[in-house]
LUMKOL-926224 format. One record per residue (C-alpha): x, y, z; residue in three letters. Coordinates in steps of 0.5 Angstrom, whole numbers, padded with zeros to 4 digits, always signed. Layout:
N
XYZALA ...
// end
This chain:
391
+0004-0041-0014MET +0007-0034-0015VAL +0014-0033-0013ALA +0015-0028-0007PRO +0018-0021-0009PRO +0026-0021-0009SER +0028-0018-0002LYS +0035-0017-0005SER +0032-0012-0011MET +0027-0009-0005ALA +0033-0007-0001HIS +0036-0004-0007ARG +0030+0000-0010TYR +0028+0002-0004LEU +0035+0005-0002ILE +0035+0008-0009CYS +0028+0011-0008GLY +0030+0014-0002GLY +0036+0018-0005LEU +0032+0020-0011SER +0029+0027-0012GLU +0022+0027-0013GLY +0017+0021-0012LEU +0019+0014-0013SER +0013+0008-0013ILE +0016+0001-0012ILE +0011-0004-0013SER +0011-0011-0010GLY +0014-0010-0003ILE +0014-0016+0002ASP +0014-0013+0009LYS +0019-0018+0012SER +0023-0016+0018GLU +0029-0014+0013ASP +0026-0010+0008VAL +0022-0006+0014LEU +0029-0005+0017ALA +0031-0002+0011THR +0025+0003+0011ILE +0027+0004+0018ASP +0034+0007+0016CYS +0031+0011+0010LEU +0026+0014+0015LYS +0032+0016+0020ALA +0036+0019+0014ILE +0030+0024+0012GLY +0026+0020+0007ALA +0019+0020+0007GLN +0015+0014+0006ILE +0008+0012+0005GLU +0005+0005+0004TRP +0000+0004-0001VAL -0002-0003+0000GLY +0004-0007-0002ASN +0007-0001-0006ASP +0012+0004-0003VAL +0011+0011-0004HIS +0018+0015-0003ILE +0021+0022-0003ARG +0028+0022-0002GLY +0033+0025+0003ALA +0036+0031+0000GLN +0041+0032+0004PRO +0042+0026+0008ILE +0042+0028+0015VAL +0044+0023+0021THR +0044+0024+0028THR +0046+0019+0034PRO +0040+0022+0037GLU +0036+0019+0031LYS +0039+0012+0030PRO +0039+0007+0024LEU +0035+0001+0027CYS +0038-0005+0022CYS +0034-0010+0026ARG +0038-0017+0024GLU +0039-0015+0017SER +0046-0015+0015GLY +0044-0012+0008SER +0041-0006+0011THR +0047-0005+0016GLN +0052-0006+0010ARG +0049-0002+0005PHE +0048+0004+0010PHE +0055+0005+0013VAL +0057+0009+0007PRO +0051+0013+0006LEU +0052+0015+0013CYS +0059+0018+0012LEU +0056+0022+0006ILE +0051+0025+0011GLY +0051+0031+0015GLU +0053+0030+0022GLY +0055+0024+0026ASP +0051+0017+0026ALA +0049+0011+0030LEU +0047+0005+0027LEU +0044-0001+0032GLN +0042-0008+0031GLY +0039-0014+0035LYS +0044-0019+0038GLU +0049-0022+0034GLY +0048-0017+0028LEU +0055-0013+0030PHE +0058-0020+0030LYS +0058-0021+0023ARG +0065-0018+0020PRO +0065-0010+0018LEU +0073-0010+0017GLY +0072-0007+0010VAL +0069-0001+0013TYR +0073-0001+0019GLU +0079-0001+0015LYS +0077+0005+0010ILE +0075+0009+0016CYS +0082+0008+0019LYS +0085+0010+0013GLU +0081+0016+0012GLN +0081+0019+0019GLY +0073+0017+0020ILE +0071+0015+0027ALA +0069+0008+0027PHE +0067+0006+0034GLU +0063-0001+0035GLN +0060-0005+0041SER +0056-0011+0041GLU +0050-0008+0038ASN +0052-0001+0035SER +0056+0003+0031LEU +0058+0010+0032PHE +0061+0014+0026LEU +0064+0021+0025SER +0067+0024+0019GLY +0066+0024+0011GLN +0067+0019+0006LEU +0072+0021+0001GLN +0072+0020-0007ALA +0078+0016-0009GLY +0081+0009-0011ASP +0078+0003-0006TYR +0081-0004-0006LYS +0076-0009-0003VAL +0077-0016-0002LYS +0072-0020-0007GLY +0071-0026-0002ASN +0068-0023+0004ILE +0061-0020+0002SER +0059-0017-0004SER +0055-0012+0001GLN +0061-0008+0002PHE +0062-0007-0005ILE +0054-0005-0006SER +0054+0000+0000GLY +0060+0004-0003LEU +0056+0003-0010LEU +0050+0007-0007PHE +0054+0012-0004ALA +0060+0014-0008LEU +0056+0017-0014PRO +0054+0022-0009LEU +0061+0025-0008LEU +0064+0031-0012SER +0069+0027-0016ALA +0070+0020-0019ASP +0072+0014-0016SER +0074+0007-0017THR +0073+0000-0013ILE +0078-0005-0015SER +0076-0012-0013ILE +0082-0017-0010LEU +0080-0024-0013PRO +0077-0029-0012PRO +0071-0025-0013ILE +0065-0028-0010GLU +0057-0026-0011SER +0059-0022-0017ARG +0051-0023-0019PRO +0049-0019-0013TYR +0054-0013-0015ILE +0051-0013-0022ASN +0044-0013-0019LEU +0046-0007-0015THR +0049-0004-0022LEU +0042-0005-0025SER +0038-0002-0019ALA +0043+0004-0020LEU +0041+0005-0027LYS +0034+0005-0026LYS +0034+0011-0022PHE +0039+0015-0027GLY +0046+0013-0024VAL +0052+0011-0028THR +0057+0006-0025ALA +0060+0000-0029GLN +0065-0005-0030TRP +0072-0002-0033LYS +0075-0009-0033ASP +0073-0016-0030GLU +0076-0013-0023LYS +0075-0006-0023THR +0068-0001-0022LEU +0068+0006-0024PHE +0064+0011-0021ILE +0063+0018-0024PRO +0062+0023-0018GLY +0057+0029-0018ASN +0051+0024-0020GLN +0044+0025-0018VAL +0039+0020-0016TYR +0032+0021-0020ARG +0026+0018-0018ALA +0023+0012-0022ALA +0017+0008-0022GLN +0018+0000-0022THR +0016-0007-0019ALA +0020-0012-0015VAL +0021-0018-0019GLU +0020-0025-0016GLY +0025-0028-0012ASP +0029-0034-0014TYR +0032-0034-0007SER +0026-0036-0003ASN +0023-0040-0009ALA +0028-0045-0008ALA +0025-0048-0002PHE +0019-0049-0006PHE +0023-0052-0012ALA +0026-0056-0007ALA +0019-0059-0005LEU +0019-0061-0013ASN +0026-0064-0012ALA +0023-0069-0007LEU +0016-0071-0011GLY +0012-0065-0011SER +0009-0062-0017LYS +0008-0054-0016ILE +0008-0049-0021GLU +0012-0043-0019ILE +0010-0037-0023HIS +0013-0029-0023GLY +0020-0031-0024LEU +0024-0027-0029ALA +0028-0032-0034PRO +0033-0027-0035ASP +0034-0025-0028SER +0041-0023-0026LEU +0040-0026-0019GLN +0045-0031-0017GLY +0040-0036-0014ASP +0037-0037-0020LYS +0043-0043-0020ALA +0038-0047-0016TYR +0035-0049-0022GLU +0041-0053-0025ARG +0043-0055-0018TYR +0037-0058-0016LEU +0037-0062-0023ASP +0044-0064-0021MET +0042-0067-0014LEU +0037-0071-0017GLU +0041-0074-0022LYS +0047-0076-0018GLY +0052-0074-0012THR +0055-0067-0015PRO +0060-0062-0013THR +0057-0056-0013ILE +0060-0049-0012HIS +0057-0044-0007LEU +0061-0038-0008GLY +0056-0034-0012ASP +0050-0036-0009CYS +0052-0038-0001PRO +0044-0037+0001ASP +0043-0043-0003LEU +0047-0047+0002GLY +0042-0050+0007PRO +0036-0052+0002VAL +0041-0055-0003LEU +0044-0059+0003MET +0037-0061+0006ALA +0036-0064-0001VAL +0042-0067-0002ALA +0041-0071+0005ALA +0034-0074+0002ALA +0037-0075-0004LYS +0044-0078-0006ASN +0049-0073-0002GLY +0053-0068-0005ALA +0060-0064-0004VAL +0059-0057-0003PHE +0065-0052-0005ASP +0066-0045-0003ASP +0063-0045+0003THR +0067-0041+0008ARG +0062-0035+0008ARG +0056-0040+0011LEU +0059-0039+0017ARG +0058-0031+0018ILE +0051-0031+0016LYS +0045-0031+0021GLU +0048-0037+0024SER +0054-0042+0022ASP +0050-0045+0017ARG +0054-0051+0015GLY +0055-0053+0022ALA +0048-0052+0024CYS +0045-0056+0018MET +0050-0061+0020ALA +0047-0061+0027GLN +0040-0062+0025GLU +0041-0067+0019LEU +0044-0071+0024LYS +0037-0072+0027LYS +0035-0075+0020PHE +0041-0080+0020GLY +0045-0076+0015THR +0053-0075+0016ASP +0056-0069+0014VAL +0063-0066+0014ALA +0064-0059+0015VAL +0071-0057+0013TYR +0075-0050+0012GLU +0072-0048+0005ASN +0068-0055+0003SER +0062-0059+0006ILE +0060-0066+0005VAL +0053-0069+0005VAL +0054-0077+0005TYR +0049-0081+0002PRO +0046-0085+0008THR +0039-0088+0011ASP +0035-0082+0011PHE +0029-0082+0016HIS +0024-0078+0020ALA +0028-0075+0026PRO +0027-0077+0033ALA +0027-0071+0037THR +0025-0063+0035ALA +0029-0059+0030LEU +0032-0053+0032CYS +0032-0047+0027GLY +0038-0043+0030HIS +0034-0036+0029ASN +0036-0037+0022ASP +0030-0036+0017HIS +0034-0040+0011ARG +0035-0046+0016ILE +0028-0046+0018VAL +0025-0046+0011MET +0030-0052+0009SER +0028-0056+0015LEU +0021-0055+0013SER +0022-0058+0006VAL +0025-0064+0009LEU +0019-0065+0015LEU +0014-0065+0009SER +0017-0072+0008LEU +0018-0074+0015THR +0013-0070+0019GLY +0017-0067+0025GLY +0017-0060+0030GLU +0022-0054+0029ILE +0023-0050+0035GLU +0024-0043+0033GLY +0020-0043+0027ALA +0018-0036+0027GLN +0025-0034+0024ALA +0022-0034+0018VAL +0019-0027+0019SER +0026-0024+0017LYS +0025-0026+0010SER +0018-0029+0008LEU +0013-0028+0014PRO +0008-0032+0010ASP +0012-0038+0009PHE +0008-0043+0013PHE +0001-0040+0010GLU +0004-0042+0003ARG +0006-0049+0005LEU -0001-0050+0008ARG -0004-0047+0001ALA +0000-0052-0002LEU -0003-0058+0002GLY +0002-0059+0007ILE +0000-0059+0014GLY +0003-0054+0019VAL +0001-0053+0026VAL +0004-0047+0029GLU +0004-0046+0037TYR +0005-0039+0040ASP +0010-0040+0046LEU 
// end
């Protein structure tokens, strides 16, 4: 099978194209809910976008113009929300970001602090965020263990300001690979930002994004679910993944091997999105200890707690601590009751991997549309029986 296109790179290329002078063509875009949210927001700031098959033709917003009457709809995409907040602060006019229930419960404190320091209005409600003010060039300090998405958001915006900036990241720095993905995307569209040292990024001001033609590489994050099927006995060949990819979730190759050989300790600081599927494989194999897990709580669901709840239905005991999770080796068996997807695409796909062994039902399986709408079609093509019910 061909790996799905990388959602992480799609977000980044689309935003760079949406800020560029001229016409950019980005190939291999999957119409997942999260990617469509980024496209909606680009249109809201003034970019012109046309679909040609799975390619996106995009003319950038010059200048960025935002109004509360034309809100940025982030749907349920945390990446979209966090990438666009700084961009709204370099545009002309006030801005309103909106999202589905739960999105604005995810932390935005990094941006709130910056706005307070710079005298920018930051008014958050249950499903929206109102912004009024202009982002200033300068020296930024950001905690490195909350989310790299805040750093990426600043990296998109700061090059467009009139002076140079730095971002000092307070250790520990988690998800560094995602920061490097952003730097890679900026470079492809003619923008310079670079590591000054291990903890500091330097961003020259007065830069211009330049249109580019590029293709989205295969996605290690979603490929991990199909590789997990191999760890449980399938023989699936996965094509279209770049061996030299900067994606942090490339680590699944090493971690699945560790799960097959014993009861390992696995660090999730750089790849928290792998948490649910690795927990699933650990439950069916030899168990595991997972460190650096605190950020699993602030995803689409509390992923550690939700996976523990569902894995218990397979007979697996899971202990969830402040910053670690233990999946104990137990008598793994078919669930006696239906599983819950917790409105979380990665939980649904992880549980589906286990049900390929035992059979069973997942309620709320439509959550896969967030990142991989054709997930179940892909399972069918691999010979796994899937029946979907419209409720």
